[in-house]
C-alpha positions in Angstrom: -0.1 0.1 -0.1 2.9 2.4 0.9 4.5 1.7 -2.6 1.2 2.6 -4.3 0.8 5.7 -2.2 4.6 6.7 -3.1 4.0 6.1 -6.7 0.8 8.0 -6.8 2.6 11.0 -5.0 5.5 10.7 -7.5 3.2 10.9 -10.5 1.5 13.8 -9.0 4.8 15.6 -8.4 6.0 14.8 -12.0 2.5 15.9 -13.3 2.8 19.2 -11.4 6.3 20.0 -12.6 5.0 19.2 -16.2 2.0 21.5 -15.6 4.2 24.2 -14.4 6.4 23.9 -17.5 3.3 23.9 -19.6 1.8 27.0 -18.1 5.1 28.9 -18.6 4.7 28.2 -22.3 1.8 30.0 -24.5 0.6 27.3 -27.0 -0.6 29.2 -30.3 -2.3 26.9 -32.9 -3.5 27.6 -36.4 -3.8 26.4 -39.8 -5.3 26.2 -43.3 -7.2 24.0 -45.6 -8.3 24.0 -49.1 -9.6 21.6 -51.8 -9.4 22.5 -55.5 -11.5 21.2 -58.5 -9.4 22.1 -61.7 -9.9 21.5 -65.3 -7.5 22.6 -67.9 -7.1 22.1 -71.7 -4.1 22.1 -74.3 -2.1 23.5 -71.1 1.3 21.7 -72.3 1.2 22.1 -76.0 -0.6 21.4 -79.3 -3.1 18.9 -79.2 -2.7 17.9 -75.6 -5.5 16.2 -73.6 -7.9 17.9 -71.1 -6.8 17.5 -67.6 -9.0 17.1 -64.5 -7.5 17.4 -61.0 -8.9 17.4 -57.6 -6.6 17.7 -54.6 -6.6 18.6 -50.9 -4.2 20.3 -48.8 -4.1 20.7 -44.9 -1.6 22.8 -43.0 -1.3 22.9 -39.2 0.6 25.3 -37.2 1.9 25.2 -33.8 4.0 27.9 -32.0 5.3 27.6 -28.4 5.8 31.0 -27.2 8.0 31.3 -24.1 8.0 35.1 -24.0 8.0 38.0 -26.1 11.6 37.5 -27.1 11.6 33.6 -27.6 9.3 31.4 -30.0 9.6 28.0 -31.5 7.6 27.9 -34.6 6.3 24.7 -36.7 4.2 24.2 -39.5 3.3 20.8 -41.0 1.5 20.1 -44.2 0.0 17.1 -46.1 -1.4 16.8 -49.4 -3.1 14.4 -51.6 -4.8 14.1 -55.0 -8.2 12.6 -55.2 -7.7 9.0 -56.5 -4.1 8.6 -55.8 -2.8 5.6 -53.8 -1.1 7.7 -51.0 -4.2 9.1 -49.4 -6.7 10.0 -51.9 -8.2 6.5 -52.9 -10.9 4.7 -51.1 -9.9 3.8 -47.6 -7.6 6.8 -47.5 -4.8 6.2 -44.8 -2.4 8.1 -46.4 1.4 7.6 -46.1 4.4 9.4 -47.3 2.6 12.7 -47.9 3.5 14.4 -44.4 5.7 17.4 -44.7 7.7 19.8 -42.4 7.1 23.1 -44.0 8.7 25.2 -41.2 10.5 24.4 -37.9 12.6 27.3 -36.4 13.4 29.3 -33.4 12.6 33.0 -33.3 14.3 35.2 -30.6 15.3 38.7 -29.8 18.8 39.8 -28.1 18.5 43.5 -27.7 17.9 45.1 -31.3 18.8 41.8 -33.1 16.1 39.3 -34.3 17.1 35.8 -35.3 15.2 33.0 -37.1 17.3 30.0 -37.5 15.9 26.6 -38.9 13.4 25.7 -41.8 11.5 28.8 -42.6 9.9 30.9 -45.3 11.6 34.0 -46.8 11.3 36.4 -49.6 13.7 38.3 -51.6 12.7 41.2 -54.0 9.1 40.2 -54.2 9.8 36.7 -55.2 11.8 37.7 -58.5 14.8 36.4 -56.6 13.4 34.1 -53.9 10.0 33.2 -52.3 10.0 29.8 -50.8 10.8 27.7 -47.5 14.5 27.2 -46.9 16.8 25.8 -44.4 18.9 28.7 -43.0 19.1 31.8 -40.9 17.7 35.3 -41.2 19.1 37.8 -38.9 17.6 41.2 -38.6 19.1 44.4 -36.9 16.3 46.9 -36.0 17.2 50.5 -36.0 13.7 52.0 -35.9 13.1 53.4 -39.3 15.9 51.0 -41.0 15.6 47.3 -40.6 18.6 45.2 -42.1 17.7 41.5 -42.7 20.8 39.2 -43.7 19.7 35.9 -45.2 21.8 32.7 -45.6 20.6 29.4 -47.1 22.2 26.3 -48.4 21.4 23.4 -50.7 23.4 20.2 -51.4 23.5 18.5 -54.9 20.2 20.2 -56.1 19.4 21.2 -59.7 18.9 24.9 -59.9 16.4 26.5 -62.4 18.7 27.8 -65.2 22.3 26.8 -63.8 24.0 23.6 -63.4 23.8 21.2 -60.6 26.2 21.3 -57.4 26.3 22.4 -53.8 24.7 25.9 -53.3 25.3 29.0 -51.2 22.9 31.9 -51.1 23.4 35.1 -49.0 21.4 38.2 -49.0 21.3 41.6 -47.5 18.0 43.5 -47.6 17.9 46.9 -45.6 14.3 48.1 -45.4 14.5 51.9 -45.2 11.1 53.6 -44.1 11.4 57.4 -45.4 8.0 58.2 -44.1 4.5 56.8 -44.0 4.2 57.0 -47.9 7.6 55.8 -49.0 9.7 52.6 -48.1 12.8 51.7 -50.1 14.5 48.3 -50.0 17.9 48.1 -51.5 19.2 44.5 -51.7 22.3 42.7 -52.5 22.3 38.8 -53.2 25.1 36.4 -54.0 24.9 32.9 -55.2 27.6 30.4 -55.3 27.9 27.0 -56.8 30.7 24.8 -55.9 32.5 22.7 -58.8 31.0 24.6 -61.5 32.7 28.0 -61.3 29.4 29.5 -60.8 29.5 33.1 -59.1 26.6 35.4 -59.8 25.1 38.3 -57.9 22.1 40.5 -57.9 22.1 44.4 -57.0 18.7 46.0 -56.9 16.1 48.0 -55.2 12.3 47.7 -54.2 10.4 51.0 -53.7 6.9 50.9 -52.3 4.6 54.0 -52.4 1.2 54.6 -50.6 -0.9 57.5 -51.0 -4.5 58.3 -50.0 -6.2 56.4 -52.8 -3.3 54.9 -54.9 -0.5 52.5 -54.0 2.5 51.8 -56.5 5.6 49.8 -56.4 8.8 49.5 -58.5 11.6 46.9 -58.7 14.9 47.1 -60.6 17.5 44.5 -60.5 21.1 44.0 -62.3 22.4 40.3 -62.4 26.2 39.9 -62.9 28.9 37.4 -62.4 30.0 34.2 -64.0 28.3 31.0 -65.0 31.1 28.4 -65.7 33.1 30.4 -68.4 30.2 32.8 -69.4 30.1 36.2 -68.3 26.7 37.3 -67.0 25.1 40.8 -67.6 21.3 40.9 -67.3 18.5 42.9 -65.9 14.9 43.0 -64.6 12.6 45.9 -64.2 9.0 45.8 -62.7 6.4 48.2 -61.7 2.7 48.3 -60.5 0.0 50.3 -59.3 -3.4 50.0 -57.5 -5.8 52.7 -57.8 -9.3 51.8 -56.1 -11.0 49.5 -58.4 -8.3 49.4 -61.1 -4.8 47.9 -60.8 -2.1 46.8 -63.2 1.6 45.8 -63.5 4.3 45.2 -66.0 7.7 43.4 -65.9 10.6 42.8 -68.1 13.3 40.3 -67.7 16.3 40.1 -70.1 16.9 36.9 -72.3 20.0 35.7 -74.1 20.2 37.5 -77.6 22.8 35.2 -78.8 23.3 31.5 -77.4 26.5 31.0 -79.6 28.6 33.7 -77.9 30.4 33.4 -74.5 28.0 36.0 -72.8 24.9 35.4 -70.9 22.4 38.1 -71.1 19.3 36.1 -69.7 18.3 37.1 -66.1 19.2 34.2 -63.8 17.0 33.4 -60.8 18.2 31.0 -58.1 16.1 27.9 -57.1 13.4 29.1 -55.1 12.4 32.2 -57.1 8.7 32.4 -57.4 6.6 35.4 -58.8 3.1 34.2 -59.5 1.1 36.6 -62.1 -1.5 35.5 -64.6 -3.6 32.4 -64.1 -2.5 30.3 -67.0 1.1 31.6 -68.1 2.0 32.5 -64.6 0.5 29.8 -62.4 -1.9 32.0 -60.6 -4.3 30.5 -58.0 -4.2 27.0 -59.7 -0.6 26.4 -59.9 -0.9 22.9 -61.1 0.4 23.7 -64.6 1.6 26.6 -66.7 1.0 27.0 -70.4 3.5 25.8 -72.9 6.6 28.0 -73.7 5.9 30.2 -70.5 8.6 30.5 -67.9 5.7 30.4 -65.4 6.8 31.8 -62.0 10.6 31.9 -63.0 10.7 35.5 -64.4 13.3 35.2 -67.0 13.5 36.0 -70.8 10.0 37.4 -70.8 8.0 40.9 -70.6 4.3 40.9 -69.6 1.5 43.6 -69.0 -1.5 43.7 -67.2 -4.6 45.8 -66.4 -7.6 44.8 -64.2 -10.6 45.7 -62.0 -11.6 44.6 -58.5 -15.2 45.1 -57.5 -16.9 44.3 -54.2 -20.6 44.7 -54.9 -21.6 43.1 -51.3 -19.8 42.1 -48.1 -19.3 38.5 -48.9 -18.7 38.8 -52.7 -15.5 39.9 -54.6 -15.1 40.2 -58.3 -11.7 40.3 -60.1 -11.1 40.7 -63.9 -7.7 40.8 -65.4 -6.2 41.1 -68.9 -2.5 40.0 -69.6 -0.3 40.2 -72.7 3.0 38.2 -72.7 6.0 37.7 -75.0 9.5 36.3 -74.8 12.3 38.9 -74.5 14.2 37.1 -77.1 12.9 34.5 -79.6 12.9 30.8 -78.7 14.9 28.3 -80.8 12.0 28.2 -83.3 12.1 31.9 -83.8 8.9 32.5 -81.9 8.2 35.1 -79.1 4.6 35.6 -78.6 3.0 33.8 -75.6 -0.3 35.3 -76.1 -3.3 37.4 -74.8 -4.8 36.0 -71.5 -8.2 36.9 -69.9 -8.8 36.0 -66.1 -12.1 36.1 -64.2 -12.3 35.2 -60.6 -15.4 35.4 -58.2 -15.0 35.0 -54.5 -17.7 34.4 -52.1 -17.8 33.6 -48.4 -20.1 30.6 -48.1 -20.4 30.6 -44.4 -18.2 32.5 -41.9 -14.6 31.5 -42.3 -15.3 29.1 -45.4 -14.6 30.8 -48.8 -15.3 29.8 -52.3 -13.3 30.9 -55.4 -14.4 30.3 -58.9 -12.0 30.9 -61.7 -12.1 30.9 -65.5 -9.1 31.9 -67.7 -8.6 31.8 -71.4 -5.4 32.2 -73.3 -5.3 33.3 -77.0 -2.2 31.4 -77.8 0.8 33.1 -79.5 3.4 31.4 -81.7 5.6 30.6 -78.7 2.7 28.8 -76.8 1.2 26.7 -79.8 -1.6 26.5 -82.4 -4.4 25.8 -79.8 -5.8 28.4 -77.4 -5.6 27.4 -73.8 -8.5 27.0 -71.1 -8.2 26.6 -67.4 -11.2 26.9 -65.0 -11.9 25.6 -61.4 -13.3 25.9 -57.9 -11.4 26.2 -54.6 -12.8 25.9 -51.1 -10.7 27.4 -48.4 -10.4 28.4 -44.7 -7.9 29.6 -42.1 -8.0 29.2 -38.4 
């Protein structure tokens, strides 16, 4: 009997310690869920088949907040396509689809913030990087000036338009708040790939302007360095504005005007670059496929322009209509350059509180660099955040 009482007291003591530790940590939970029903036609080239896809994504977030100066952040994700054998079939019981999106420590020491581990990061609106990565971001806070320094690495991975090998990426992105209307973010990014004599850099600036009824932005980037024995000299410029119901943007990324010479004029993006634009050519909401010949979200050797309107006729209803025109900056191997004229329409509606539905229809009048057949994409997405 004494042993039983002693064991019970021991368990109570351990439980009390555990409870004390738990109460010292604020647990924060959240997440995201979506299911998409997608149809596309002639997306990948002339006379390609129609494609039907239904998929589901769930993200679960957990943050252990120890204090205002220390957090441990975790984000988990699992996906399946309806009908597949890893969770989308009858019986479900998915395996092999669980992912760790983020797992990092976030802490402050004086005016320095550090995020170390697997985390999301963005460089220059995504023209250079917008992805999850294993690395560190250190940010010095000087009030109206904040200076983040990013470092990430990959081993034996294939970059988008440079050869394979170990990769190192470093970026410095001071954000300077001039006043409530103007913010300037100059940035310098360096990329090295061992074993291939690849050393490239990007120097640029992002400018954000916000006035009473108008907001605007501008990005300019110069790309230099060397890939193997070829000197790189390339650039990207982009700008956009939003004036109430009307919005628009345009961008240009240089291409290689002569593949036979020893210079590279095509704008190079490291692995992890991602800038979504139109629904069909630029991935958009349904990022399952992009049209044939398009650089999709990797902005290189392309120029594009857009104008659109956003309407909100009632609280739960939103309407978006956009027109895009895009072409290659330099002709492809067949001597073609026009990607086409794209029309996008999106209707957003809150079905019940927190549950949203988006209905999308997009039509691309195909240019010669896309193919002979026009491209169609349509679909419905249900989503919620918590």
